N, C-alpha and C positions, 0 to 999 in steps of 0.2 A: 762473640757481641750479637744483643737482643737484635730478635727478629721481631721489624718488625707486625702489626696483625692490623690488617687490612678488611674493611666490610666495603664488601659488592656487591650491588644491588642486582634485581633478577631482565631491566627489563622489560620492554613491555613481551609480554607473552606473545603476542600472535605473529612474531619479531625473531632477528637471528639473533639476538644477545641470549638467550639460551644456549645457541647451538656451540656460537665463540669461546663460554665456558667452560664449557662440556669436553671443546676438543684441547681448549688450554689447558685444564688439569689431566689431562686421561695420563700425556708423561708427569716423573715425581719433580720433577726442574722447580718451576715456582716453590714448590714446598719446603725446597735447598736456604728463599728467601725470603720468608714473609708466615705466616701463622695467617690462613683460609677466612672470614666470614662473608658465605652463603645469608643471602635476606631474600628470602625466597616462598615459593610455596609449589611444598613438597610434589603435592602430584604435575606439579606445571617442571619440573629435573625431570623427573618420570616419564610423561610426553617425550617430555624433545629424546630422551632417556630411550626408547624405543623404538622412537622414530627416525636419530642415527644409530642406528642397532648397534650400538657402541655396551662393553657390559663394564669400562670404566668410564668417570671415576664416583667414585661410591662419597658418599658424604656421615656424616658424623651428626645426627639433631642435638642441637642443645638447647639449652631454656635461654640461658643468660651469656650474652658475653664472656661472664667471671669462666665460665666452662668451655670456654674453649682450648685444643689443644694445636700444638706445633705438629707435624709432616701431617695431613688428613684432611680432610674437605669439613670444617664446621657447620652447619644447615641454622638456624636461626629462621620460621615460619615468621610472612609477614603477615598470610595469611593460611588455613590448613583448610575452607574447604575446597565444593570440586569445581571448578571453574571452565567455562569453554574454550575451547580454543581451534583461532580457525584463521593456521600457517595463512598469511601471505593478509587477510586483514585487518585491518582497523577498525577499532569497536571499543566504548566507551565500559567494556565489562574487561578490555584490555587495555587499558588508560587504568581505571581505577588500579586495576590487580598492579600497575608498575609503579604507583601513589603508595600505595599500602608502606614497597620494598623500598622507595625512597624515606618515607616515616617514619620505619621503622633503624633503619641506618643513622637516620641523622641523630635522632632519642640518644640511639648511643655515642655520635659523636660528641654530640651540644656537652654529657655526659663525661667528656674527654679516653674514653673507653678503648677509641678506634687513636691509630695513630695515620695513615691515610684512607681515602676511598676511592672505587676507585666504579663507574655506573655507568652499567649498560644503554645501549639503544633504547627512548624509546619515543612515542610518536607523541605532539605535541599537541594534533590536535583532541587524539584522543582523548588526555585526559584532561582539556580545556572543559569536555562534557560535564567531568564530574569535581571541577577544580580553576580556581586561576589557575594559572598556568599558563608563562610565555617559552618555558628554557630550567633548563636543569641551574643557568647559570644564575637568574633572577628569582631562581624559588629556595635554591639554597644559601643566598646571598642577607637573605627575609631571614629563612629558619633562624639562622645564626649567629644574625644580627651582626651581622661584618657591619660597618656603615660605607664601603666599596671594592668593587672586586672588580679583577679586570680579566676577561676569556683571554685566555694564552693556548691559538694552535701551535706546533712543533716537531721537528721529527731533526734528523744530524745536519742538516744542514740551512737550515732556518728556522724562524719564530717571527710567528705572525700575535695583532696583539686588533683587537678593535676597542675603538670607541663608544660605537652604537652597536647593537647586538641581533636579535631580531625584532625589529622591522617593519615599517612599509616605507617601499622608498621618497615617500609623499611627503615627510613624517622627518627624515633625515636633517636637512638644513637643522629644523624651528630645534634639536633635541644637540645637536653641538654646539657648550661654547664654553667660551675663555676657561672655568673653572673643570669643566669636564672634563676636558683633556689635558689639565697640569692633575689632577687624581690623579686621572687612569698612567700620565708619567711617573707621576712617582708612585703608583704601587711596579709600574715594570722596573721603573729606579732599585725599589728592592726585592724584588722578584729574582730580579737577575741577581745580583748578590750577592742575598741567602740560599733563595733553591736552584740556583744553578754556580754557583761559585767563579761566579764574574766578577772582581774587581770594580774593573775601570768599567761602564756597561755603554757603550754608544743604542742613540738606538735613531732611528729614521723617524720623521714622521708626512705623512701620502697627505696629497688636496684633498681638496672635495670635489671639486673643478675640475675638465678638463682642460688638459696643459696646466693644471697646479690656481685655474680663473684665469688666468695669461694677463697677470699686472692690472687685476679688477676688467677686463674687458667679459669674462664668462665664468665675474659672477664672482661679490668682495670677501668674501667667508676667513679665504684663507688670509688678504692681506687685515681687516678686519676680524676677525680672532683668532686662527691659528698660528700667526703670527707672532701676534703676541705672546700668546699660550706657550710660544717656544719661548723666547726672551727669559719669562717670568718664571720657568722650569730650568733655563740656566741660572738665573741666582739662587740659583738656591743649589746648586752645583750638581744635579742634574744633565749628563753631557747626551743631546739632541739639535738631533738635523731637522733644515724642510719649513718649506714643506714641498714634498717630491714630488711632478708628477708624475701617478701608478704607472700609465705604463713604461714609459717611456724610462722607468725605471726596475718594473721589473723585467722589459724585452731587451737591460742593457746589466744586469744582474749585479743591478748596486746591493742588493739584498748581501748581500756575500761579502761586506762591509760596515753589517752593522750585526749587532747582535739582537735584537727582534726591531721587528718594521712591528708601528702602531698604524693599523688603517682607521680610515673615515668612520666604511658600514658594511658590515660584512661579506656582502659580496669582490665588494675593491676586495678585498684582506683576506678571502675564502679560494678563489675562484683558481687565482695562481700559487693557490697551498695546495689546496688537490690535486691539480697539474700534476706539481712536480710531488708531492709527498698523500693518496689515497689511500696507499695500505700498510703507509704503516702509522703514520698523523697521530698522533695525540695534544686529545683538546686536556686544557688545563685549566682550572679556577684560582689564577692569585690570587691577596690576600685574603682570604683563609685562612685562620686557624689552625684548620685539620687540614690539611692538602687534599688535594681532586683532582681530577684523573678519569680519560672517557677515552672508549675509540673515540676515533676523527665521524668514523660510517656514521649512519641514519639505524633504521631499522632494519632495510632491506628488503622492504616485501615481496618485492619480483622472484629471491632467490629462497625465500625462506622455507624450509624446510627441502631441499634438493641435495643437505649435507654439504653442499661447496663452497659456504661459507668461511671467508681465510682468520681464523685467530689472530693472523698476525698484529694489527693496533688492537686490542686487547690485549697479550700478551705483554705490548711494547706498552700501552700504560700500567699496567702491575710494575712494569719492571722499573719504571718512570717513576713510578707512586710510591716505591720503597726507596730508588737514588735521592730525592727530595728529600725527602725523610731523612735519609742519614747524612746528607750534607747539607741539610736545619737544625740540623741537634751537633755539626761538626762549628759547626758557622757561626752559630748560639756557645759552644763551650771554648771556643776562637774569645770572644769575644764579655766573656764572660766574669774577669778578672782585669782589664785592661789594665798598662801602665800609666801610675800618675805621669799627667803635662807636666811639665816644665820649662819654661821656657828659655829660651836658648841664649844662652850665656857667655862670652868670650872671659872663657878663663887665663890669669893671666902664669909665669910660672919663672923663680926665678932661687937661682942652684946663692945660696951663702958663703962664705968660704968660712970657718973658725976662724 
């Protein structure tokens, strides 16, 4: 079985990104399943390795993705100039470094040289000082030309998708439209089938307002937008139910009956998710031609440089990227040469005597 080439970004050099990457590759386990290519500043790599007092991992510098080899950590320099690293502190210089790694990775992804992408945590506010950037999801969508994408957070117990992502609460209601909900439901339905191997996905849709609007008394978005979107999606053979009141839905653990929960906004979905899966959760961008995963935590400035950051979420992100790559290939292979459709007809048989 082919080992997929997985592109990895260094993340914010002042955060825990490089620490969890280094810890993940101190053992050879990941090399058995993929060919890792790290997009980073070699000086950042060396700084964090020294700070952690690690002997492993070593890397092999390559100039082009075609030089990547199995059983080693390949490194493509996103920048080789000296950079000031201030552990635990946001800075425009750190933001610029993180963005250089992302852009270099996307260059190879757009040329179809990568089988999947794993991005280490960044600080959006630091990158915003040097570029128009609201998060990995929107930036990668624009850079790859995807029509629409869906942010999905998941672990073994739950998957949560978001209708809206990083925006102020005051703007959320206006941003939720029937068309947007239908588009996100289409992506969720397709990714559950193709990327997660679920033949008949079941999706729960949450309401926007408390008590899901209480029949219009606490807001009419459920009646005017969300419910019509659900009904329209059902017409496209997408199995989805709702809108559910978020507090009761999670309180009664109804998410266990569904393959994905569609939340209307960031905190509505991520607060319950991270309460259950803070250490092992994975962030997935559905709807891209090249799968992209990420740890579900941020830069964790408060523990940067202390050597206590857990690599579990990053390791899970790596393995999920590998799993999705193989699952997607298997699904595409199965559907590549379907049997021709023939309308069912009842045949009559009779015995004729000579």
